[in-house]
C-alpha atoms as one frame of an Amber mdcrd trajectory, in Angstrom:
protein
 138.880 102.736 107.499 136.891 106.144 107.347 135.549 108.191 109.729 131.730
 109.519 109.482 130.178 112.003 112.284 127.044 111.543 113.570 124.736 112.650
 116.808 123.008 110.883 118.651 121.734 110.070 122.045 121.873 107.186 124.508
 118.716 105.525 125.442 117.685 104.398 129.039 118.828 100.731 128.025 122.427
 102.244 127.102 121.588 101.909 123.295 123.067 104.438 120.862 120.210 105.567
 118.818 121.388 107.765 115.896 119.626 111.244 115.039 119.596 110.375 111.282
 120.427 107.215 109.502 123.910 106.862 107.892 123.691 106.847 104.090 126.016
 105.858 101.326 127.296 102.702 102.979 126.184  99.211 102.622 125.006  96.873
 105.812 125.728  95.170 107.943 129.387  95.168 108.798 131.157  95.905 111.864
 132.235  99.128 113.137 134.225 100.877 115.986 132.256 103.606 117.886 134.097
 106.171 120.309 131.377 108.024 122.374 132.109 111.508 123.231 129.830 112.361
 126.298 129.808 116.298 127.551 131.116 116.955 130.888 128.294 118.490 133.188
 129.814 121.935 132.409 129.540 121.444 128.929 125.969 120.047 128.831 124.833
 123.403 130.379 126.620 125.309 127.222 124.537 125.505 124.185 126.483 125.708
 121.326 125.128 128.265 118.544 126.360 126.435 115.960 124.578 123.233 116.757
 121.250 124.219 114.904 118.738 121.459 115.403 118.383 119.192 111.975 114.791
 119.994 112.071 115.210 123.582 112.400 117.667 123.491 109.444 115.053 121.363
 107.214 112.198 124.105 107.736 114.631 126.900 106.860 115.567 125.149 103.545
 111.713 124.351 103.123 110.867 128.131 103.692 113.619 129.203 101.464 112.714
 126.797  98.540 108.954 127.953  98.572 110.406 131.670  98.724 112.160 130.954
  95.736 109.480 128.877  93.651 107.100 131.420  94.577 109.288 134.353  93.535
 109.514 136.047  96.965 113.141 136.858  96.212 115.426 140.372  96.210 118.055
 141.179  94.117 121.475 140.617  95.314 122.325 144.230  95.155 119.456 144.615
  97.934 121.354 142.128  99.806 124.493 143.911  99.843 123.112 147.441 100.542
 121.623 145.987 103.925 124.800 144.239 104.967 126.730 147.381 104.419 124.455
 149.393 106.421 124.700 146.985 109.650
């Protein structure tokens, strides 16, 4: 058995709705599901590493567009800016 970590929500009817489809596996087959529900104190905390998928996709699209249109900087400039901070 292999583990696949995904995110999702429980809807009003109690159904599990995944944020994204699971890729790379054949369907249908039986699975085991472990649901981790944050406790109220945890639900209020925002994890800075938990960037929404749509935000990540938008950032990657911008970066790809910048690379395709030549809006890039030499690595040496990036290192200079890092050292300055």
